[in-house]
N, CA, C and O of each residue as an XYZ file, in Angstrom:
656
protein
N     -15.235    -11.725     11.340
C     -13.739    -11.987     11.516
C     -13.092    -10.832     12.317
O     -13.120     -9.650     11.974
N     -12.430    -11.392     13.576
C     -11.631    -10.239     14.257
C     -10.351     -9.986     13.632
O      -9.770    -11.018     13.294
N      -9.844     -9.072     13.422
C      -8.608     -8.577     12.930
C      -7.943     -7.626     13.757
O      -8.460     -6.599     14.196
N      -6.770     -8.012     13.951
C      -5.624     -7.031     14.699
C      -4.599     -6.694     13.751
O      -4.164     -7.463     12.894
N      -4.224     -5.475     13.951
C      -3.130     -5.130     13.013
C      -1.678     -4.819     13.899
O      -1.721     -3.867     14.677
N      -0.773     -5.375     13.825
C       0.617     -5.209     14.563
C       1.716     -5.040     13.489
O       1.495     -5.084     12.279
N       2.922     -4.843     14.061
C       4.072     -4.635     13.163
C       4.531     -6.052     12.856
O       4.427     -6.975     13.663
N       5.023     -6.160     11.686
C       5.457     -7.567     11.413
C       6.612     -8.150     12.053
O       7.281     -7.404     12.767
N       6.961     -9.348     11.922
C       8.127    -10.089     12.304
C       8.650    -11.077     11.199
O       7.824    -11.416     10.352
N       9.877    -11.558     11.112
C      10.318    -12.228     10.261
C       9.558    -13.417     10.037
O       9.580    -13.907      8.907
N       8.916    -13.934     10.911
C       7.998    -15.075     10.679
C       6.945    -14.672      9.810
O       6.430    -15.617      9.211
N       6.476    -13.554      9.569
C       5.168    -13.291      8.704
C       5.929    -13.088      7.433
O       5.107    -12.852      6.547
N       6.980    -13.079      7.030
C       7.441    -12.670      5.728
C       6.818    -13.720      4.514
O       6.296    -13.305      3.480
N       6.978    -15.108      4.853
C       6.233    -15.840      3.640
C       5.042    -15.508      3.211
O       4.805    -15.614      2.007
N       3.983    -15.005      4.169
C       2.719    -14.541      3.919
C       2.662    -13.217      3.219
O       2.049    -13.019      2.170
N       3.399    -12.269      3.933
C       3.588    -11.078      3.303
C       4.146    -11.004      1.912
O       3.741    -10.193      1.079
N       5.015    -11.810      1.716
C       5.646    -11.971      0.146
C       4.411    -12.649     -0.745
O       4.358    -12.284     -1.920
N       3.598    -13.429     -0.370
C       2.531    -14.108     -0.923
C       1.553    -13.218     -1.298
O       1.148    -13.255     -2.460
N       1.059    -12.347     -0.438
C       0.025    -11.368     -0.685
C       0.417    -10.376     -1.316
O      -0.345    -10.007     -2.210
N       1.596     -9.650     -1.135
C       2.117     -8.550     -1.950
C       2.334     -9.081     -3.454
O       2.041     -8.407     -4.442
N       2.789    -10.150     -3.495
C       2.789    -10.705     -5.197
C       1.529    -10.776     -5.754
O       1.324    -10.413     -6.913
N       0.542    -11.276     -4.927
C      -0.904    -11.402     -5.463
C      -1.302    -10.052     -6.065
O      -1.944     -9.972     -7.113
N      -0.884     -8.979     -5.344
C      -1.387     -7.605     -5.838
C      -0.616     -7.171     -7.152
O      -1.082     -6.538     -8.099
N       0.565     -7.616     -7.005
C       1.656     -7.114     -8.051
C       1.153     -8.016     -9.362
O       1.251     -7.551    -10.498
N       0.626     -9.296     -9.119
C       0.189    -10.206    -10.331
C      -0.974     -9.544    -10.972
O      -1.078     -9.326    -12.179
N      -1.885     -9.228    -10.003
C      -3.181     -8.815    -10.543
C      -2.959     -7.600    -11.489
O      -3.801     -7.432    -12.371
N      -1.935     -6.754    -11.400
C      -1.470     -5.587    -12.435
C      -2.466     -4.612    -12.366
O      -2.726     -4.136    -13.471
N      -3.196     -4.094    -11.310
C      -4.265     -3.001    -11.491
C      -4.187     -2.281    -10.455
O      -5.051     -1.418    -10.299
N      -3.161     -2.435     -9.497
C      -3.089     -1.326     -8.391
C      -1.596     -0.892     -7.849
O      -1.390      0.193     -7.304
N      -0.688     -1.785     -8.049
C       0.614     -1.449     -7.602
C       1.408     -1.156     -8.959
O       1.068     -1.709    -10.005
N       2.485     -0.257     -8.897
C       3.304     -0.109    -10.044
C       4.341     -1.113    -10.369
O       4.798     -1.135    -11.512
N       4.741     -1.917     -9.503
C       5.707     -2.826     -9.425
C       5.449     -3.899    -10.557
O       4.268     -4.190    -10.744
N       6.242     -4.419    -11.205
C       6.028     -5.738    -12.074
C       6.630     -6.785    -11.775
O       6.172     -7.870    -12.132
N       7.789     -6.689    -11.053
C       8.487     -8.009    -10.433
C       7.993     -8.488     -9.262
O       7.801     -7.623     -8.409
N       7.739     -9.564     -8.977
C       7.366    -10.241     -7.795
C       8.632    -10.468     -6.767
O       9.771    -10.770     -7.124
N       8.284    -10.302     -5.700
C       9.331    -10.572     -4.664
C       9.528    -12.014     -4.445
O       8.595    -12.793     -4.638
N      10.681    -12.415     -4.056
C      11.131    -13.811     -3.877
C      11.705    -13.711     -2.171
O      11.740    -12.613     -1.616
N      12.046    -14.719     -1.599
C      12.328    -14.727     -0.083
C      13.558    -13.509      0.159
O      13.495    -12.616      1.005
N      14.372    -13.673     -0.551
C      15.451    -12.937     -0.509
C      15.033    -11.195     -0.475
O      15.064    -10.402      0.466
N      14.657    -11.013     -1.858
C      14.316     -9.741     -2.150
C      13.092     -9.061     -1.340
O      13.003     -7.842     -1.193
N      12.118    -10.036     -0.807
C      11.030     -9.585     -0.006
C      11.757     -9.136      1.434
O      11.629     -8.023      1.945
N      12.485    -10.150      1.934
C      13.075     -9.615      3.256
C      13.710     -8.447      3.212
O      13.572     -7.710      4.189
N      14.451     -8.051      2.217
C      15.004     -6.741      1.928
C      14.078     -5.753      1.940
O      14.243     -4.786      2.684
N      13.057     -5.846      1.180
C      12.136     -4.747      0.701
C      11.464     -4.350      1.924
O      11.433     -3.174      2.289
N      10.772     -5.574      2.748
C      10.276     -4.953      3.836
C      10.997     -4.489      5.088
O      10.430     -3.861      5.982
N      12.296     -4.837      5.105
C      13.332     -4.520      6.220
C      13.407     -3.033      5.796
O      13.427     -2.238      6.736
N      13.455     -2.492      4.481
C      13.740     -1.204      4.124
C      12.851     -0.241      4.361
O      13.259      0.914      4.242
N      11.552     -0.446      4.718
C      10.395      0.253      4.809
C      10.671      1.050      6.442
O      11.335      0.522      7.335
N      10.094      2.208      6.534
C      10.056      2.901      7.698
C       9.215      1.952      8.843
O       9.543      1.881     10.028
N       8.215      1.337      8.311
C       7.267      0.474      9.209
C       6.362     -0.328      8.285
O       5.819      0.107      7.270
N       6.270     -1.617      8.799
C       5.245     -2.617      8.028
C       4.228     -2.853      9.174
O       4.561     -2.852     10.359
N       3.073     -3.039      8.772
C       2.168     -3.426      9.664
C       1.360     -4.923      9.039
O       1.236     -5.020      7.818
N       0.918     -5.874      9.807
C       0.376     -6.836      9.134
C      -1.021     -6.879      9.856
O      -1.138     -6.398     10.983
N      -2.067     -7.452      9.205
C      -3.413     -7.746      9.580
C      -3.352     -9.227      9.897
O      -2.930    -10.033      9.068
N      -3.781     -9.583     11.116
C      -3.875    -10.866     11.596
C      -5.111    -11.288     11.947
O      -5.726    -10.395     12.531
N      -5.796    -12.424     11.808
C      -6.947    -12.843     12.285
C      -6.753    -13.697     13.653
O      -5.679    -13.929     14.208
N      -8.192    -14.155     14.108
C      -7.990    -14.765     15.371
C      -7.287    -16.056     15.340
O      -7.046    -16.533     16.449
N      -6.896    -16.742     14.283
C      -6.309    -17.801     14.090
C      -4.822    -17.576     13.922
O      -4.063    -18.535     13.782
N      -4.352    -16.205     13.934
C      -2.907    -16.014     13.556
C      -2.413    -16.122     12.001
O      -1.226    -16.147     11.677
N      -3.527    -16.183     11.077
C      -3.330    -16.051      9.645
C      -3.033    -14.457      9.366
O      -3.627    -13.503      9.868
N      -2.006    -14.436      8.477
C      -1.673    -13.031      7.927
C      -2.935    -12.861      6.939
O      -3.279    -13.826      6.256
N      -3.573    -11.733      6.866
C      -4.848    -11.330      6.053
C      -4.308    -10.141      4.995
O      -4.780     -9.923      3.879
N      -3.427     -9.576      5.505
C      -3.013     -8.194      4.641
C      -1.876     -7.367      5.242
O      -1.367     -7.727      6.303
N      -1.524     -6.434      4.696
C      -0.398     -5.870      5.197
C      -0.309     -4.568      4.478
O      -0.860     -4.342      3.401
N       0.680     -3.433      5.388
C       1.119     -2.254      4.701
C       2.473     -1.888      4.799
O       3.218     -2.247      5.711
N       2.814     -1.108      3.768
C       4.185     -0.589      4.095
C       4.165      0.978      4.245
O       3.268      1.642      3.725
N       5.246      1.581      5.017
C       5.017      2.939      5.279
C       6.456      3.645      4.981
O       7.421      3.291      5.659
N       6.557      4.312      4.305
C       7.922      5.215      4.006
C       8.031      6.481      3.760
O       6.953      7.071      3.690
N       9.109      7.192      3.582
C       9.060      8.626      3.251
C       8.647      8.751      1.781
O       9.105      7.919      0.999
N       7.854      9.674      1.342
C       7.540      9.754     -0.189
C       8.640     10.546     -0.783
O       8.934     10.416     -1.971
N       9.255     11.361      0.005
C      10.516     12.142     -0.715
C      11.507     12.370      0.387
O      11.386     11.754      1.446
N      12.482     13.226      0.192
C      13.628     13.521      1.062
C      13.711     15.075      1.491
O      13.016     15.980      1.028
N      14.545     15.168      2.311
C      15.046     16.788      2.763
C      13.661     17.234      3.155
O      12.908     16.667      3.947
N      13.400     18.574      2.331
C      12.371     19.592      2.931
C      11.097     18.905      2.942
O      10.150     19.232      3.659
N      11.107     17.859      2.053
C       9.418     17.079      1.726
C       9.744     15.735      2.679
O       8.961     14.787      2.605
N      10.662     15.674      3.388
C      10.706     14.255      4.100
C       9.770     14.051      4.990
O       9.603     12.905      5.405
N       8.890     15.219      5.512
C       7.845     14.705      6.347
C       6.577     14.274      6.047
O       5.676     14.053      6.857
N       6.532     14.134      4.529
C       5.474     13.523      3.802
C       6.008     11.947      3.618
O       7.133     11.653      3.215
N       5.027     11.054      3.975
C       5.042      9.631      3.828
C       4.291      9.019      2.713
O       3.556      9.771      2.075
N       4.359      7.752      2.371
C       3.824      7.272      1.361
C       3.299      5.868      1.896
O       3.899      5.436      2.880
N       2.385      5.189      1.446
C       1.949      3.889      1.956
C       1.503      2.935      0.790
O       1.060      3.383     -0.267
N       1.631      1.735      1.017
C       0.838      0.701     -0.015
C       0.199     -0.159      0.798
O       0.591     -0.352      1.948
N      -0.874     -0.778      0.272
C      -1.888     -1.580      1.218
C      -2.106     -3.033      0.292
O      -2.076     -2.938     -0.935
N      -2.276     -4.071      0.797
C      -2.156     -5.515      0.072
C      -3.070     -6.252      1.148
O      -2.931     -6.312      2.369
N      -4.039     -6.790      0.326
C      -5.080     -7.943      1.304
C      -5.301     -8.825      0.411
O      -5.581     -8.664     -0.777
N      -5.130    -10.050      1.189
C      -5.158    -11.446      0.558
C      -6.480    -11.505     -0.320
O      -7.631    -11.139     -0.083
N      -6.006    -11.981     -1.196
C      -7.075    -12.048     -2.537
C      -8.437    -12.716     -2.205
O      -9.451    -12.303     -2.768
N      -8.494    -13.736     -1.309
C      -9.665    -14.069     -0.929
C     -10.300    -13.704      0.067
O     -11.338    -14.220      0.479
N      -9.617    -12.613      0.619
C     -10.293    -12.010      1.982
C     -10.722    -10.487      1.567
O     -11.065     -9.773      2.509
N     -10.736     -9.999      0.455
C     -10.905     -8.607     -0.154
C     -12.487     -8.452      0.210
O     -13.379     -9.296      0.300
N     -12.481     -7.318      0.350
C     -14.142     -6.712      0.730
C     -14.590     -6.953      2.001
O     -15.787     -6.760      2.212
N     -13.731     -7.417      3.091
C     -14.146     -7.597      4.294
C     -13.669     -6.710      5.496
O     -13.550     -7.064      6.669
N     -13.410     -5.416      4.919
C     -12.954     -4.109      5.557
C     -11.543     -4.354      6.258
O     -11.231     -3.580      7.163
N     -10.708     -5.334      5.917
C      -9.360     -5.390      6.382
C      -8.554     -4.231      6.137
O      -7.896     -3.604      6.968
N      -8.701     -3.962      4.638
C      -8.167     -2.612      4.053
C      -8.300     -1.300      5.033
O      -7.353     -0.530      5.195
N      -9.527     -1.133      5.645
C      -9.718      0.099      6.569
C      -8.831     -0.173      7.765
O      -8.037      0.716      8.073
N      -8.858     -1.127      8.378
C      -7.878     -1.411      9.398
C      -6.650     -1.186      9.345
O      -5.998     -0.669     10.252
N      -6.151     -1.619      8.089
C      -4.753     -1.294      7.880
C      -4.502     -0.039      7.417
O      -3.327      0.319      7.504
N      -5.381      0.824      6.890
C      -5.222      2.429      6.738
C      -5.263      3.009      8.174
O      -4.352      3.718      8.600
N      -6.143      2.743      8.762
C      -6.404      3.402     10.234
C      -4.974      3.151     11.030
O      -4.452      4.098     11.619
N      -4.424      1.978     11.026
C      -3.234      1.662     11.610
C      -2.083      2.612     11.193
O      -1.312      3.163     11.979
N      -2.076      2.738      9.689
C      -1.023      3.318      9.094
C      -1.020      4.831      9.347
O       0.052      5.436      9.335
N      -2.251      5.505      9.588
C      -2.233      6.741      9.788
C      -1.546      6.931     11.428
O      -0.736      7.843     11.597
N      -1.855      6.187     12.384
C      -1.448      6.256     13.682
C       0.048      5.986     13.553
O       0.835      6.686     14.189
N       0.457      5.050     12.796
C       2.062      4.532     12.590
C       2.797      5.901     12.179
O       3.842      6.321     12.677
N       1.990      6.546     11.104
C       2.672      7.672     10.233
C       2.920      8.707     11.274
O       4.062      9.131     11.452
N       1.880      9.146     11.989
C       2.093     10.115     13.080
C       3.263      9.669     14.165
O       4.116     10.506     14.461
N       3.297      8.459     14.706
C       4.162      7.930     15.503
C       5.761      8.028     14.670
O       6.752      8.309     15.343
N       5.845      7.846     13.613
C       7.045      8.109     13.068
C       7.302      9.393     12.801
O       8.305      9.604     12.119
N       6.628     10.367     13.177
C       7.014     11.805     12.975
C       6.637     12.351     11.548
O       7.119     13.440     11.236
N       5.850     11.722     10.684
C       5.406     12.049      9.525
C       4.293     12.989      9.757
O       3.569     12.752     10.724
N       4.025     14.086      8.976
C       2.943     15.127      9.089
C       1.915     14.925      8.035
O       0.799     15.423      8.185
N       2.229     14.195      6.927
C       1.313     14.208      5.814
C       1.360     12.773      5.176
O       2.476     12.293      4.976
N       0.295     12.082      4.854
C       0.342     10.874      4.122
C      -0.168     11.047      2.772
O      -1.317     11.471      2.649
N       0.626     10.739      1.591
C       0.360     11.114      0.429
C       0.295      9.767     -0.440
O       1.079      8.844     -0.220
N      -0.756      9.703     -1.512
C      -0.690      8.447     -2.223
C      -0.525      9.001     -3.557
O      -1.329      9.864     -3.907
N       0.539      8.578     -4.479
C       0.871      9.086     -5.617
C      -0.019      8.717     -6.634
O      -0.550      9.463     -7.457
N      -0.143      7.466     -6.506
C      -0.767      6.706     -7.922
C      -2.249      5.812     -7.535
O      -2.367      4.630     -7.858
N      -3.085      6.399     -6.970
C      -4.302      5.531     -6.941
C      -5.173      5.258     -8.142
O      -5.822      6.215     -8.564
N      -5.275      4.196     -8.703
C      -5.911      4.021     -9.952
C      -7.431      4.252     -9.913
O      -8.226      3.616     -9.221
N      -7.756      5.394    -10.874
C      -9.248      5.752    -10.913
C     -10.259      4.617    -10.764
O     -11.299      4.715    -10.112
N      -9.855      3.527    -11.430
C     -10.870      2.595    -11.436
C     -10.860      1.775    -10.037
O     -11.755      0.952     -9.848
N     -10.092      1.937     -9.282
C     -10.029      1.335     -7.950
C     -11.112      2.098     -7.122
O     -10.729      3.029     -6.414
N     -12.278      1.810     -7.155
C     -13.317      2.625     -6.649
C     -13.443      2.237     -5.178
O     -13.718      3.127     -4.373
N     -13.250      0.878     -4.725
C     -13.202      0.643     -3.365
C     -12.250      1.332     -2.584
O     -12.591      1.764     -1.483
N     -11.041      1.499     -3.025
C      -9.946      2.355     -2.288
C     -10.175      3.614     -2.153
O     -10.002      4.173     -1.070
N     -10.650      4.325     -3.366
C     -10.824      5.679     -3.314
C     -12.084      5.972     -2.437
O     -12.042      6.978     -1.729
N     -12.995      5.329     -2.422
C     -14.273      5.530     -1.337
C     -13.724      5.398     -0.029
O     -14.130      6.226      0.787
N     -12.825      4.481      0.400
C     -12.205      4.249      1.657
C     -11.373      5.415      1.977
O     -11.576      6.075      2.996
N     -10.408      5.698      1.106
C      -9.625      7.079      1.382
C     -10.616      8.373      1.874
O     -10.558      8.992      2.937
N     -11.551      8.565      0.725
C     -12.405      9.731      0.990
C     -13.270      9.909      2.367
O     -13.559     10.971      2.919
N     -13.638      8.446      2.810
C     -14.408      8.299      4.023
C     -13.501      8.632      5.191
O     -13.938      9.193      6.196
N     -12.181      8.264      5.039
C     -11.306      8.310      6.023
C     -10.853      9.854      5.772
O      -9.798      9.999      6.390
N     -11.114     10.731      5.302
C     -10.778     12.028      5.097
C      -9.655     12.452      4.400
O      -9.119     13.508      4.739
N      -9.182     11.745      3.411
C      -8.138     12.070      2.539
C      -8.897     12.934      1.473
O     -10.103     12.885      1.229
N      -7.959     13.728      0.890
C      -8.504     14.699     -0.147
C      -7.665     14.547     -1.645
O      -6.437     14.505     -1.729
N      -8.455     14.486     -2.603
C      -8.003     14.051     -4.124
C      -7.281     15.337     -4.481
O      -7.772     16.429     -4.194
N      -6.285     15.232     -5.016
C      -5.536     16.240     -5.637
C      -5.630     16.650     -7.137
O      -5.093     17.650     -7.616
N      -6.348     15.785     -7.778
C      -6.698     15.778     -9.276
C      -6.586     14.654     -9.858
O      -6.519     13.634     -9.172
N      -6.547     14.604    -11.049
C      -6.288     13.366    -11.643
C      -5.224     13.527    -12.842
O      -5.156     14.564    -13.502
N      -4.411     12.423    -13.062
C      -3.225     12.390    -14.028
C      -3.785     11.377    -15.066
O      -3.830     10.171    -14.824
N      -4.257     11.988    -16.365
C      -4.791     11.000    -17.412
C      -3.608      9.850    -17.795
O      -2.394     10.038    -17.872
N      -4.231      8.816    -17.970
C      -3.330      7.832    -18.424
C      -2.171      7.497    -17.544
O      -1.186      6.932    -18.018
N      -2.236      7.781    -16.440
C      -0.829      7.766    -15.503
C      -0.460      6.255    -15.116
O       0.657      6.043    -14.645
N      -1.362      5.198    -15.300
C      -0.836      3.793    -14.835
C      -1.482      2.938    -15.887
O      -2.651      2.834    -16.260
N      -0.122      2.232    -16.327
C      -0.486      1.166    -17.251
C      -0.851     -0.259    -16.656
O      -0.052     -0.934    -16.007
N      -2.076     -0.613    -16.936
C      -2.621     -1.873    -16.670
C      -2.030     -3.170    -17.027
O      -1.412     -3.242    -18.089
N      -2.136     -4.160    -16.305
C      -1.478     -5.482    -16.895
C      -1.726     -5.934    -18.338
O      -0.972     -6.633    -19.015
N      -3.018     -5.372    -18.728
C      -3.180     -5.887    -20.033
C      -2.746     -4.692    -21.036
O      -3.270     -4.642    -22.149
N      -1.895     -3.839    -20.685
C      -1.365     -2.793    -21.597
C      -2.040     -1.450    -21.558
O      -1.364     -0.432    -21.708
N      -3.522     -1.388    -21.336
C      -4.064     -0.163    -21.619
C      -3.652      0.824    -20.351
O      -3.039      0.454    -19.350
N      -4.103      2.089    -20.607
C      -3.898      2.911    -19.461
C      -5.191      3.600    -18.896
O      -6.208      4.002    -19.460
N      -4.780      3.593    -17.540
C      -6.089      4.085    -16.361
C      -5.569      5.660    -15.842
O      -4.364      5.904    -15.794
N      -6.430      6.527    -15.524
C      -6.082      7.697    -14.686
C      -5.612      7.230    -13.578
O      -5.891      6.102    -13.171
N      -4.856      8.034    -12.976
C      -4.465      7.898    -11.457
C      -4.942      9.231    -10.770
O      -5.078     10.321    -11.324
N      -5.175      8.910     -9.404
C      -5.678     10.137     -8.852
C      -4.731     10.252     -7.378
O      -4.656      9.272     -6.636
N      -4.149     11.326     -7.107
C      -3.160     11.266     -5.974
C      -4.018     11.949     -4.735
O      -4.808     12.861     -4.977
N      -3.857     11.556     -3.672
C      -4.510     11.824     -2.589
C      -3.629     12.275     -1.397
O      -2.427     12.014     -1.428
N      -4.100     12.856     -0.480
C      -3.147     13.123      0.761
C      -4.218     13.286      1.920
O      -5.422     13.470      1.741
N      -3.555     13.184      3.161
C      -4.273     13.516      4.431
C      -3.168     14.200      5.320
O      -1.979     13.886      5.273
N      -3.630     15.043      6.029
C      -2.606     15.750      7.039
C      -2.861     14.719      8.236
O      -3.947     14.271      8.603
N      -1.551     14.448      8.766
C      -1.801     13.641     10.016
C      -1.623     13.996     11.275
O      -1.533     13.087     12.100
N      -1.529     15.426     11.735
C      -1.332     15.925     12.745
C      -2.714     16.828     12.918
O      -2.676     17.915     13.495
N      -3.776     16.352     12.438
C      -4.982     17.184     12.790
C      -5.819     16.510     13.913
O      -6.843     17.051     14.328
C-alpha cells in the first residue's frame, strides 16, 4: 500500500474525526474520554500547530497526527504529538510514516524537542517504533493511565531532540 502524508484540509475532517474517535473509544492509548463531533472536531484540529493525514493511493485517509506545544514560555520549544491509525489498517507501518513526517514538521514549526507524556507501557508496538526512531524513554510512571475497563497501566514518557 502506497501512503503519503500531507497537511489536512477541511475535506478530511469527517475521516479524521472518525479515526480519532476510534482510538478514544478503544480506551487504551489516548487520555481523552469524549468523542469529537463535527463542530468540536473542526475546532480541535484547527487549534493544533499542525495536523498531518496519511492518505493511500485511492485518496482514503488512513491515519493522522496532531502536533502542538507541550508547554508554554520557557518550555514552549518542546512539542507533543498524538497519532491515530484507522482501526482496520493498523500494523501496516502507517504510524511510522506519520511519526517521520511529524518529526520533520516539528522542526519546520521551530520546535526543538518532541516529547510524549503518556505512552501506555502495554502499547508495545508504539514503544518499539519510538525506540527504533531514536526516542529516549525517560522512566515509568506507575499506574499513570486509566484504561477503558477501569484498571491502571504504567505510562512511559519519551522524548527526541529534533535538531540533531
